[in-house]
N, C-alpha and C positions, 0 to 999 in steps of 0.2 A: 480444556483450558481452565481449570479451576485453581483456586488458591492463589497465594501471593509469592510463592517461591519460583525459582527458575528465571530464565531470561525471557523477556518479551520483545517483540519487534513491531513497530508501527509501520504500516505500508500504505502508500497511495498508488492507485492504479488508474489508468485512463485508456481511452480507446485510440483515437487518432488525433494528431496535433490540431487539426482543423476543428474538432469537436470539443476536446478536453472535458469530457464527462469524468468527474472524479469520484473515486471510492476510497474511503478511509477505513482501514481495518487493522486488526491486531492478531498476531499469531506467535506461537512459540517456535515455529519452524518455517522461516521465510521461503526457503527453496521449495519445500513441499507445498506451501500455500500457493506460490506462483504456479507450480505445476498443476495444482487443482484448477486454478482459474483458466489455464491454458486448455485443459481437457474439458472445460465446461462443468466442472464439479464444484466451482466456488459458489459464492452467494447468488441468490436469484437475481439481485440487482446487477451483479457482474455478468451473469449470463445474458440478461436482457439487453445490456448495452455493449456486450462483447469487450469487456475491460480486461485486457491481457497484458498490457504494458506496465511494468513497474517503474515509476518515475521518482519515488522518494521512499526512503526507509530510514528508520531511527532505531538504534538498539536501546533497550532499557534494562536496568538491573533486575527488575522484577516484573511479573505479569501485571501486578496491580499498578505499577508505574506506567506501563504501556497502555493499560485500559484508561487510566486517568488522562493520559495525553490524547488518546483516541477521542474520548468524550469532549475534551477541550477543542480539538480540531474540528469535530463535527459541528460545534457551535460557531466556528469562524465563518466569516463571509468568504464567498468564493474568491474574490481578488486577494485576500490574505493567503489562502491556500495556494493560489497560483504563484504568489510572491515567494512563499516558502519553497516550492519546487524550483523556481527559477533562481533562487539564491544558491542552490547546490547543483542544479542540473538545468542550466539556462536553455539548452536545446531540447529538453524533454526526451533525452535518449532513454531507451529501454535498459534499465539498470540490471535486469535479469541476466544480461550477458556476463556480468561479473559472477553470477551464480552458475554459469555454464548451462543455462536452460533455454537460451534463445533458439528459436527455430529457424 
């Protein structure tokens, strides 16, 4: 994932609605990244907390834009991140169903 060309996608993952452990990440291929998380091949943080549900995703024109947004969101307070998810996904549904990856 180097350079500034290509498209980037920002993704937020969580475990269960009762826990809402959040992970903010960036990828060039959202479907592949979600599949990695599901197989336990994602980040060590996602493996530790079993974060397999995609609850928010944003497309960005470049990878540099996606990385800048990721850094900004990582600096946000938890309640701001939850409000972001609830603004577009109030029931915290697994959006990977739209990618045809839901198990």
